[in-house]
PDB file of N, CA, C and O in Angstrom:
ATOM      1  N   MET A   1      37.661  29.127 -17.422  1.00  0.00           N
ATOM      2  CA  MET A   1      38.496  27.989 -17.794  1.00  0.00           C
ATOM      3  C   MET A   1      38.374  26.944 -16.686  1.00  0.00           C
ATOM      4  O   MET A   1      38.615  27.226 -15.512  1.00  0.00           O
ATOM      5  N   ASP A   2      37.993  25.731 -17.091  1.00  0.00           N
ATOM      6  CA  ASP A   2      37.967  24.675 -16.086  1.00  0.00           C
ATOM      7  C   ASP A   2      38.772  23.469 -16.580  1.00  0.00           C
ATOM      8  O   ASP A   2      38.954  23.277 -17.782  1.00  0.00           O
ATOM      9  N   LEU A   3      39.237  22.679 -15.646  1.00  0.00           N
ATOM     10  CA  LEU A   3      40.162  21.584 -15.933  1.00  0.00           C
ATOM     11  C   LEU A   3      39.560  20.563 -16.885  1.00  0.00           C
ATOM     12  O   LEU A   3      40.237  20.106 -17.806  1.00  0.00           O
ATOM     13  N   LYS A   4      38.295  20.195 -16.679  1.00  0.00           N
ATOM     14  CA  LYS A   4      37.655  19.193 -17.535  1.00  0.00           C
ATOM     15  C   LYS A   4      37.634  19.658 -18.987  1.00  0.00           C
ATOM     16  O   LYS A   4      37.965  18.888 -19.889  1.00  0.00           O
ATOM     17  N   ASP A   5      37.255  20.891 -19.218  1.00  0.00           N
ATOM     18  CA  ASP A   5      37.219  21.460 -20.566  1.00  0.00           C
ATOM     19  C   ASP A   5      38.626  21.513 -21.168  1.00  0.00           C
ATOM     20  O   ASP A   5      38.816  21.209 -22.346  1.00  0.00           O
ATOM     21  N   PHE A   6      39.599  21.897 -20.356  1.00  0.00           N
ATOM     22  CA  PHE A   6      40.985  21.985 -20.812  1.00  0.00           C
ATOM     23  C   PHE A   6      41.485  20.609 -21.262  1.00  0.00           C
ATOM     24  O   PHE A   6      42.136  20.492 -22.300  1.00  0.00           O
ATOM     25  N   ILE A   7      41.181  19.574 -20.482  1.00  0.00           N
ATOM     26  CA  ILE A   7      41.603  18.213 -20.831  1.00  0.00           C
ATOM     27  C   ILE A   7      40.968  17.779 -22.154  1.00  0.00           C
ATOM     28  O   ILE A   7      41.635  17.182 -22.999  1.00  0.00           O
ATOM     29  N   GLU A   8      39.680  18.082 -22.331  1.00  0.00           N
ATOM     30  CA  GLU A   8      38.990  17.712 -23.573  1.00  0.00           C
ATOM     31  C   GLU A   8      39.607  18.400 -24.780  1.00  0.00           C
ATOM     32  O   GLU A   8      39.835  17.765 -25.809  1.00  0.00           O
ATOM     33  N   LYS A   9      39.876  19.685 -24.662  1.00  0.00           N
ATOM     34  CA  LYS A   9      40.474  20.429 -25.775  1.00  0.00           C
ATOM     35  C   LYS A   9      41.918  19.970 -26.030  1.00  0.00           C
ATOM     36  O   LYS A   9      42.363  19.917 -27.176  1.00  0.00           O
ATOM     37  N   PHE A  10      42.631  19.644 -24.970  1.00  0.00           N
ATOM     38  CA  PHE A  10      43.986  19.101 -25.085  1.00  0.00           C
ATOM     39  C   PHE A  10      43.931  17.787 -25.867  1.00  0.00           C
ATOM     40  O   PHE A  10      44.713  17.579 -26.794  1.00  0.00           O
ATOM     41  N   ALA A  11      43.008  16.908 -25.491  1.00  0.00           N
ATOM     42  CA  ALA A  11      42.883  15.593 -26.125  1.00  0.00           C
ATOM     43  C   ALA A  11      42.505  15.709 -27.598  1.00  0.00           C
ATOM     44  O   ALA A  11      42.918  14.879 -28.408  1.00  0.00           O
ATOM     45  N   GLU A  12      41.730  16.723 -27.952  1.00  0.00           N
ATOM     46  CA  GLU A  12      41.308  16.918 -29.341  1.00  0.00           C
ATOM     47  C   GLU A  12      42.485  17.174 -30.280  1.00  0.00           C
ATOM     48  O   GLU A  12      42.351  17.002 -31.492  1.00  0.00           O
ATOM     49  N   GLN A  13      43.612  17.575 -29.752  1.00  0.00           N
ATOM     50  CA  GLN A  13      44.785  17.857 -30.578  1.00  0.00           C
ATOM     51  C   GLN A  13      45.459  16.566 -31.057  1.00  0.00           C
ATOM     52  O   GLN A  13      46.266  16.590 -31.986  1.00  0.00           O
ATOM     53  N   PHE A  14      45.132  15.474 -30.437  1.00  0.00           N
ATOM     54  CA  PHE A  14      45.754  14.186 -30.753  1.00  0.00           C
ATOM     55  C   PHE A  14      44.838  13.386 -31.674  1.00  0.00           C
ATOM     56  O   PHE A  14      43.637  13.295 -31.422  1.00  0.00           O
ATOM     57  N   GLU A  15      45.384  12.814 -32.724  1.00  0.00           N
ATOM     58  CA  GLU A  15      44.586  12.065 -33.688  1.00  0.00           C
ATOM     59  C   GLU A  15      44.550  10.571 -33.392  1.00  0.00           C
ATOM     60  O   GLU A  15      43.540   9.914 -33.645  1.00  0.00           O
ATOM     61  N   GLU A  16      45.636  10.034 -32.862  1.00  0.00           N
ATOM     62  CA  GLU A  16      45.748   8.589 -32.710  1.00  0.00           C
ATOM     63  C   GLU A  16      45.586   8.099 -31.270  1.00  0.00           C
ATOM     64  O   GLU A  16      45.305   6.921 -31.049  1.00  0.00           O
ATOM     65  N   THR A  17      45.757   8.970 -30.309  1.00  0.00           N
ATOM     66  CA  THR A  17      45.699   8.571 -28.905  1.00  0.00           C
ATOM     67  C   THR A  17      44.245   8.539 -28.433  1.00  0.00           C
ATOM     68  O   THR A  17      43.491   9.491 -28.640  1.00  0.00           O
ATOM     69  N   GLU A  18      43.866   7.436 -27.799  1.00  0.00           N
ATOM     70  CA  GLU A  18      42.497   7.277 -27.288  1.00  0.00           C
ATOM     71  C   GLU A  18      42.179   8.360 -26.260  1.00  0.00           C
ATOM     72  O   GLU A  18      43.018   8.710 -25.430  1.00  0.00           O
ATOM     73  N   ILE A  19      40.964   8.880 -26.326  1.00  0.00           N
ATOM     74  CA  ILE A  19      40.554   9.935 -25.390  1.00  0.00           C
ATOM     75  C   ILE A  19      40.626   9.455 -23.943  1.00  0.00           C
ATOM     76  O   ILE A  19      40.830  10.258 -23.032  1.00  0.00           O
ATOM     77  N   SER A  20      40.461   8.156 -23.728  1.00  0.00           N
ATOM     78  CA  SER A  20      40.522   7.611 -22.378  1.00  0.00           C
ATOM     79  C   SER A  20      41.928   7.703 -21.777  1.00  0.00           C
ATOM     80  O   SER A  20      42.106   7.504 -20.576  1.00  0.00           O
ATOM     81  N   SER A  21      42.917   8.004 -22.611  1.00  0.00           N
ATOM     82  CA  SER A  21      44.299   8.146 -22.141  1.00  0.00           C
ATOM     83  C   SER A  21      44.544   9.478 -21.439  1.00  0.00           C
ATOM     84  O   SER A  21      45.591   9.673 -20.822  1.00  0.00           O
ATOM     85  N   PHE A  22      43.580  10.392 -21.532  1.00  0.00           N
ATOM     86  CA  PHE A  22      43.779  11.739 -21.021  1.00  0.00           C
ATOM     87  C   PHE A  22      43.041  11.967 -19.713  1.00  0.00           C
ATOM     88  O   PHE A  22      41.837  11.735 -19.608  1.00  0.00           O
ATOM     89  N   SER A  23      43.794  12.427 -18.716  1.00  0.00           N
ATOM     90  CA  SER A  23      43.225  12.826 -17.430  1.00  0.00           C
ATOM     91  C   SER A  23      44.112  13.932 -16.874  1.00  0.00           C
ATOM     92  O   SER A  23      45.131  14.278 -17.471  1.00  0.00           O
ATOM     93  N   ALA A  24      43.727  14.474 -15.746  1.00  0.00           N
ATOM     94  CA  ALA A  24      44.526  15.545 -15.133  1.00  0.00           C
ATOM     95  C   ALA A  24      45.953  15.081 -14.856  1.00  0.00           C
ATOM     96  O   ALA A  24      46.893  15.872 -14.930  1.00  0.00           O
ATOM     97  N   ASN A  25      46.110  13.796 -14.535  1.00  0.00           N
ATOM     98  CA  ASN A  25      47.417  13.265 -14.158  1.00  0.00           C
ATOM     99  C   ASN A  25      48.216  12.669 -15.316  1.00  0.00           C
ATOM    100  O   ASN A  25      49.278  12.086 -15.101  1.00  0.00           O
ATOM    101  N   THR A  26      47.715  12.812 -16.530  1.00  0.00           N
ATOM    102  CA  THR A  26      48.422  12.264 -17.688  1.00  0.00           C
ATOM    103  C   THR A  26      49.752  12.986 -17.888  1.00  0.00           C
ATOM    104  O   THR A  26      49.794  14.212 -17.990  1.00  0.00           O
ATOM    105  N   SER A  27      50.824  12.222 -17.943  1.00  0.00           N
ATOM    106  CA  SER A  27      52.148  12.768 -18.277  1.00  0.00           C
ATOM    107  C   SER A  27      52.213  12.831 -19.792  1.00  0.00           C
ATOM    108  O   SER A  27      52.644  11.886 -20.452  1.00  0.00           O
ATOM    109  N   PHE A  28      51.777  13.966 -20.331  1.00  0.00           N
ATOM    110  CA  PHE A  28      51.554  14.073 -21.766  1.00  0.00           C
ATOM    111  C   PHE A  28      52.811  13.880 -22.612  1.00  0.00           C
ATOM    112  O   PHE A  28      52.716  13.430 -23.754  1.00  0.00           O
ATOM    113  N   LYS A  29      53.971  14.209 -22.082  1.00  0.00           N
ATOM    114  CA  LYS A  29      55.210  14.045 -22.858  1.00  0.00           C
ATOM    115  C   LYS A  29      55.594  12.582 -23.026  1.00  0.00           C
ATOM    116  O   LYS A  29      56.464  12.257 -23.834  1.00  0.00           O
ATOM    117  N   GLU A  30      54.951  11.698 -22.268  1.00  0.00           N
ATOM    118  CA  GLU A  30      55.212  10.269 -22.380  1.00  0.00           C
ATOM    119  C   GLU A  30      54.278   9.587 -23.386  1.00  0.00           C
ATOM    120  O   GLU A  30      54.441   8.402 -23.680  1.00  0.00           O
ATOM    121  N   LEU A  31      53.304  10.329 -23.912  1.00  0.00           N
ATOM    122  CA  LEU A  31      52.402   9.766 -24.912  1.00  0.00           C
ATOM    123  C   LEU A  31      53.166   9.521 -26.207  1.00  0.00           C
ATOM    124  O   LEU A  31      54.005  10.329 -26.604  1.00  0.00           O
ATOM    125  N   GLU A  32      52.871   8.411 -26.856  1.00  0.00           N
ATOM    126  CA  GLU A  32      53.580   8.043 -28.079  1.00  0.00           C
ATOM    127  C   GLU A  32      53.453   9.106 -29.163  1.00  0.00           C
ATOM    128  O   GLU A  32      54.383   9.319 -29.940  1.00  0.00           O
ATOM    129  N   GLU A  33      52.321   9.764 -29.216  1.00  0.00           N
ATOM    130  CA  GLU A  33      52.056  10.761 -30.254  1.00  0.00           C
ATOM    131  C   GLU A  33      52.695  12.128 -29.966  1.00  0.00           C
ATOM    132  O   GLU A  33      52.678  13.003 -30.831  1.00  0.00           O
ATOM    133  N   TRP A  34      53.251  12.322 -28.779  1.00  0.00           N
ATOM    134  CA  TRP A  34      53.823  13.617 -28.402  1.00  0.00           C
ATOM    135  C   TRP A  34      55.037  13.937 -29.262  1.00  0.00           C
ATOM    136  O   TRP A  34      55.875  13.071 -29.516  1.00  0.00           O
ATOM    137  N   SER A  35      55.129  15.194 -29.711  1.00  0.00           N
ATOM    138  CA  SER A  35      56.264  15.657 -30.517  1.00  0.00           C
ATOM    139  C   SER A  35      56.383  17.170 -30.370  1.00  0.00           C
ATOM    140  O   SER A  35      55.551  17.817 -29.735  1.00  0.00           O
ATOM    141  N   SER A  36      57.424  17.712 -30.965  1.00  0.00           N
ATOM    142  CA  SER A  36      57.583  19.173 -30.922  1.00  0.00           C
ATOM    143  C   SER A  36      56.447  19.852 -31.686  1.00  0.00           C
ATOM    144  O   SER A  36      56.022  20.945 -31.312  1.00  0.00           O
ATOM    145  N   LEU A  37      55.957  19.229 -32.738  1.00  0.00           N
ATOM    146  CA  LEU A  37      54.816  19.802 -33.461  1.00  0.00           C
ATOM    147  C   LEU A  37      53.553  19.779 -32.601  1.00  0.00           C
ATOM    148  O   LEU A  37      52.738  20.699 -32.663  1.00  0.00           O
ATOM    149  N   MET A  38      53.398  18.740 -31.810  1.00  0.00           N
ATOM    150  CA  MET A  38      52.259  18.654 -30.905  1.00  0.00           C
ATOM    151  C   MET A  38      52.350  19.770 -29.860  1.00  0.00           C
ATOM    152  O   MET A  38      51.339  20.355 -29.472  1.00  0.00           O
ATOM    153  N   SER A  39      53.552  20.049 -29.422  1.00  0.00           N
ATOM    154  CA  SER A  39      53.781  21.136 -28.470  1.00  0.00           C
ATOM    155  C   SER A  39      53.280  22.458 -29.046  1.00  0.00           C
ATOM    156  O   SER A  39      52.619  23.233 -28.356  1.00  0.00           O
ATOM    157  N   LEU A  40      53.597  22.705 -30.308  1.00  0.00           N
ATOM    158  CA  LEU A  40      53.137  23.938 -30.970  1.00  0.00           C
ATOM    159  C   LEU A  40      51.616  23.957 -31.097  1.00  0.00           C
ATOM    160  O   LEU A  40      50.989  25.005 -30.942  1.00  0.00           O
ATOM    161  N   ALA A  41      51.029  22.800 -31.377  1.00  0.00           N
ATOM    162  CA  ALA A  41      49.571  22.716 -31.474  1.00  0.00           C
ATOM    163  C   ALA A  41      48.914  23.047 -30.139  1.00  0.00           C
ATOM    164  O   ALA A  41      47.878  23.712 -30.106  1.00  0.00           O
ATOM    165  N   ILE A  42      49.504  22.591 -29.047  1.00  0.00           N
ATOM    166  CA  ILE A  42      48.959  22.867 -27.712  1.00  0.00           C
ATOM    167  C   ILE A  42      49.088  24.359 -27.393  1.00  0.00           C
ATOM    168  O   ILE A  42      48.158  24.961 -26.857  1.00  0.00           O
ATOM    169  N   ILE A  43      50.225  24.947 -27.717  1.00  0.00           N
ATOM    170  CA  ILE A  43      50.410  26.396 -27.502  1.00  0.00           C
ATOM    171  C   ILE A  43      49.344  27.175 -28.267  1.00  0.00           C
ATOM    172  O   ILE A  43      48.741  28.104 -27.728  1.00  0.00           O
ATOM    173  N   ALA A  44      49.110  26.793 -29.534  1.00  0.00           N
ATOM    174  CA  ALA A  44      48.104  27.474 -30.360  1.00  0.00           C
ATOM    175  C   ALA A  44      46.699  27.265 -29.805  1.00  0.00           C
ATOM    176  O   ALA A  44      45.899  28.200 -29.793  1.00  0.00           O
ATOM    177  N   MET A  45      46.384  26.049 -29.344  1.00  0.00           N
ATOM    178  CA  MET A  45      45.065  25.757 -28.795  1.00  0.00           C
ATOM    179  C   MET A  45      44.794  26.602 -27.558  1.00  0.00           C
ATOM    180  O   MET A  45      43.708  27.164 -27.417  1.00  0.00           O
ATOM    181  N   VAL A  46      45.765  26.695 -26.667  1.00  0.00           N
ATOM    182  CA  VAL A  46      45.575  27.480 -25.437  1.00  0.00           C
ATOM    183  C   VAL A  46      45.354  28.953 -25.782  1.00  0.00           C
ATOM    184  O   VAL A  46      44.515  29.615 -25.170  1.00  0.00           O
ATOM    185  N   ASP A  47      46.096  29.460 -26.750  1.00  0.00           N
ATOM    186  CA  ASP A  47      45.938  30.850 -27.176  1.00  0.00           C
ATOM    187  C   ASP A  47      44.560  31.070 -27.804  1.00  0.00           C
ATOM    188  O   ASP A  47      43.866  32.030 -27.470  1.00  0.00           O
ATOM    189  N   GLU A  48      44.174  30.184 -28.707  1.00  0.00           N
ATOM    190  CA  GLU A  48      42.910  30.333 -29.427  1.00  0.00           C
ATOM    191  C   GLU A  48      41.693  30.132 -28.528  1.00  0.00           C
ATOM    192  O   GLU A  48      40.747  30.918 -28.575  1.00  0.00           O
ATOM    193  N   GLU A  49      41.716  29.090 -27.717  1.00  0.00           N
ATOM    194  CA  GLU A  49      40.548  28.743 -26.892  1.00  0.00           C
ATOM    195  C   GLU A  49      40.411  29.613 -25.644  1.00  0.00           C
ATOM    196  O   GLU A  49      39.298  29.908 -25.209  1.00  0.00           O
ATOM    197  N   TYR A  50      41.536  30.021 -25.072  1.00  0.00           N
ATOM    198  CA  TYR A  50      41.497  30.706 -23.781  1.00  0.00           C
ATOM    199  C   TYR A  50      42.102  32.112 -23.800  1.00  0.00           C
ATOM    200  O   TYR A  50      42.035  32.832 -22.804  1.00  0.00           O
ATOM    201  N   GLY A  51      42.688  32.495 -24.925  1.00  0.00           N
ATOM    202  CA  GLY A  51      43.299  33.820 -25.005  1.00  0.00           C
ATOM    203  C   GLY A  51      44.487  33.979 -24.076  1.00  0.00           C
ATOM    204  O   GLY A  51      44.784  35.079 -23.611  1.00  0.00           O
ATOM    205  N   VAL A  52      45.168  32.864 -23.810  1.00  0.00           N
ATOM    206  CA  VAL A  52      46.305  32.854 -22.891  1.00  0.00           C
ATOM    207  C   VAL A  52      47.542  32.413 -23.662  1.00  0.00           C
ATOM    208  O   VAL A  52      47.499  31.450 -24.427  1.00  0.00           O
ATOM    209  N   ARG A  53      48.624  33.116 -23.457  1.00  0.00           N
ATOM    210  CA  ARG A  53      49.872  32.755 -24.128  1.00  0.00           C
ATOM    211  C   ARG A  53      50.759  31.938 -23.194  1.00  0.00           C
ATOM    212  O   ARG A  53      51.124  32.374 -22.102  1.00  0.00           O
ATOM    213  N   ILE A  54      51.091  30.741 -23.662  1.00  0.00           N
ATOM    214  CA  ILE A  54      52.076  29.928 -22.948  1.00  0.00           C
ATOM    215  C   ILE A  54      53.259  29.735 -23.877  1.00  0.00           C
ATOM    216  O   ILE A  54      53.142  29.926 -25.087  1.00  0.00           O
ATOM    217  N   LYS A  55      54.380  29.363 -23.323  1.00  0.00           N
ATOM    218  CA  LYS A  55      55.620  29.239 -24.089  1.00  0.00           C
ATOM    219  C   LYS A  55      56.127  27.800 -24.027  1.00  0.00           C
ATOM    220  O   LYS A  55      55.644  26.977 -23.249  1.00  0.00           O
ATOM    221  N   GLY A  56      57.103  27.532 -24.864  1.00  0.00           N
ATOM    222  CA  GLY A  56      57.738  26.220 -24.870  1.00  0.00           C
ATOM    223  C   GLY A  56      58.302  25.862 -23.506  1.00  0.00           C
ATOM    224  O   GLY A  56      58.243  24.706 -23.089  1.00  0.00           O
ATOM    225  N   ASP A  57      58.846  26.849 -22.813  1.00  0.00           N
ATOM    226  CA  ASP A  57      59.388  26.598 -21.469  1.00  0.00           C
ATOM    227  C   ASP A  57      58.296  26.170 -20.496  1.00  0.00           C
ATOM    228  O   ASP A  57      58.543  25.375 -19.590  1.00  0.00           O
ATOM    229  N   ASP A  58      57.087  26.699 -20.686  1.00  0.00           N
ATOM    230  CA  ASP A  58      55.967  26.300 -19.826  1.00  0.00           C
ATOM    231  C   ASP A  58      55.661  24.821 -20.030  1.00  0.00           C
ATOM    232  O   ASP A  58      55.414  24.089 -19.071  1.00  0.00           O
ATOM    233  N   ILE A  59      55.680  24.396 -21.274  1.00  0.00           N
ATOM    234  CA  ILE A  59      55.436  22.984 -21.570  1.00  0.00           C
ATOM    235  C   ILE A  59      56.579  22.135 -21.022  1.00  0.00           C
ATOM    236  O   ILE A  59      56.353  21.056 -20.474  1.00  0.00           O
ATOM    237  N   LYS A  60      57.788  22.621 -21.172  1.00  0.00           N
ATOM    238  CA  LYS A  60      58.949  21.887 -20.664  1.00  0.00           C
ATOM    239  C   LYS A  60      58.868  21.712 -19.148  1.00  0.00           C
ATOM    240  O   LYS A  60      59.266  20.676 -18.617  1.00  0.00           O
ATOM    241  N   ASN A  61      58.353  22.725 -18.457  1.00  0.00           N
ATOM    242  CA  ASN A  61      58.284  22.698 -16.990  1.00  0.00           C
ATOM    243  C   ASN A  61      57.075  21.940 -16.452  1.00  0.00           C
ATOM    244  O   ASN A  61      57.017  21.628 -15.263  1.00  0.00           O
ATOM    245  N   ALA A  62      56.119  21.645 -17.313  1.00  0.00           N
ATOM    246  CA  ALA A  62      54.919  20.911 -16.892  1.00  0.00           C
ATOM    247  C   ALA A  62      55.140  19.412 -17.095  1.00  0.00           C
ATOM    248  O   ALA A  62      55.747  18.989 -18.079  1.00  0.00           O
ATOM    249  N   ASN A  63      54.643  18.629 -16.161  1.00  0.00           N
ATOM    250  CA  ASN A  63      54.727  17.173 -16.285  1.00  0.00           C
ATOM    251  C   ASN A  63      53.392  16.551 -16.648  1.00  0.00           C
ATOM    252  O   ASN A  63      53.342  15.553 -17.367  1.00  0.00           O
ATOM    253  N   THR A  64      52.307  17.136 -16.152  1.00  0.00           N
ATOM    254  CA  THR A  64      50.973  16.590 -16.405  1.00  0.00           C
ATOM    255  C   THR A  64      50.098  17.642 -17.088  1.00  0.00           C
ATOM    256  O   THR A  64      50.456  18.818 -17.159  1.00  0.00           O
ATOM    257  N   ILE A  65      48.965  17.202 -17.580  1.00  0.00           N
ATOM    258  CA  ILE A  65      48.022  18.149 -18.179  1.00  0.00           C
ATOM    259  C   ILE A  65      47.572  19.165 -17.133  1.00  0.00           C
ATOM    260  O   ILE A  65      47.412  20.345 -17.443  1.00  0.00           O
ATOM    261  N   GLU A  66      47.370  18.714 -15.903  1.00  0.00           N
ATOM    262  CA  GLU A  66      46.954  19.639 -14.845  1.00  0.00           C
ATOM    263  C   GLU A  66      48.032  20.686 -14.564  1.00  0.00           C
ATOM    264  O   GLU A  66      47.708  21.844 -14.300  1.00  0.00           O
ATOM    265  N   ASP A  67      49.299  20.301 -14.615  1.00  0.00           N
ATOM    266  CA  ASP A  67      50.386  21.278 -14.439  1.00  0.00           C
ATOM    267  C   ASP A  67      50.277  22.381 -15.488  1.00  0.00           C
ATOM    268  O   ASP A  67      50.390  23.566 -15.173  1.00  0.00           O
ATOM    269  N   LEU A  68      50.058  21.978 -16.735  1.00  0.00           N
ATOM    270  CA  LEU A  68      49.958  22.945 -17.822  1.00  0.00           C
ATOM    271  C   LEU A  68      48.707  23.809 -17.661  1.00  0.00           C
ATOM    272  O   LEU A  68      48.734  25.011 -17.927  1.00  0.00           O
ATOM    273  N   PHE A  69      47.630  23.194 -17.231  1.00  0.00           N
ATOM    274  CA  PHE A  69      46.393  23.934 -16.954  1.00  0.00           C
ATOM    275  C   PHE A  69      46.635  25.016 -15.903  1.00  0.00           C
ATOM    276  O   PHE A  69      46.198  26.155 -16.065  1.00  0.00           O
ATOM    277  N   LYS A  70      47.325  24.658 -14.837  1.00  0.00           N
ATOM    278  CA  LYS A  70      47.600  25.628 -13.758  1.00  0.00           C
ATOM    279  C   LYS A  70      48.468  26.792 -14.262  1.00  0.00           C
ATOM    280  O   LYS A  70      48.273  27.935 -13.850  1.00  0.00           O
ATOM    281  N   ILE A  71      49.406  26.505 -15.136  1.00  0.00           N
ATOM    282  CA  ILE A  71      50.244  27.556 -15.717  1.00  0.00           C
ATOM    283  C   ILE A  71      49.364  28.491 -16.545  1.00  0.00           C
ATOM    284  O   ILE A  71      49.453  29.712 -16.412  1.00  0.00           O
ATOM    285  N   ALA A  72      48.514  27.916 -17.400  1.00  0.00           N
ATOM    286  CA  ALA A  72      47.621  28.731 -18.232  1.00  0.00           C
ATOM    287  C   ALA A  72      46.660  29.540 -17.357  1.00  0.00           C
ATOM    288  O   ALA A  72      46.418  30.717 -17.620  1.00  0.00           O
ATOM    289  N   LEU A  73      46.121  28.912 -16.329  1.00  0.00           N
ATOM    290  CA  LEU A  73      45.191  29.589 -15.426  1.00  0.00           C
ATOM    291  C   LEU A  73      45.850  30.765 -14.725  1.00  0.00           C
ATOM    292  O   LEU A  73      45.210  31.795 -14.512  1.00  0.00           O
ATOM    293  N   SER A  74      47.109  30.630 -14.367  1.00  0.00           N
ATOM    294  CA  SER A  74      47.819  31.707 -13.667  1.00  0.00           C
ATOM    295  C   SER A  74      48.041  32.926 -14.574  1.00  0.00           C
ATOM    296  O   SER A  74      48.320  34.025 -14.093  1.00  0.00           O
ATOM    297  N   ARG A  75      47.916  32.721 -15.869  1.00  0.00           N
ATOM    298  CA  ARG A  75      48.114  33.827 -16.832  1.00  0.00           C
ATOM    299  C   ARG A  75      46.807  34.373 -17.338  1.00  0.00           C
ATOM    300  O   ARG A  75      46.796  35.303 -18.144  1.00  0.00           O
ATOM    301  N   ASN A  76      45.717  33.824 -16.889  1.00  0.00           N
ATOM    302  CA  ASN A  76      44.393  34.216 -17.373  1.00  0.00           C
ATOM    303  C   ASN A  76      43.943  35.514 -16.738  1.00  0.00           C
ATOM    304  O   ASN A  76      42.849  35.997 -17.029  1.00  0.00           O
TER     305      ASN A  76
END
């Protein structure tokens, strides 16, 4: 699992947000397209792509994509 790949897969979950909006420092909860359904999509993506289970609390505690990546990496 590497950060660049994680960011790309994270960005793929969004339909309307430009890919250029995504970086390690992106505060994803501030994106206009962010919602509770998007949160579930991210949880499913991390499980499917990396075989790692994250929870809603993990998303709540993360501020940036890199924060969430580090949480997923710690469970890998």
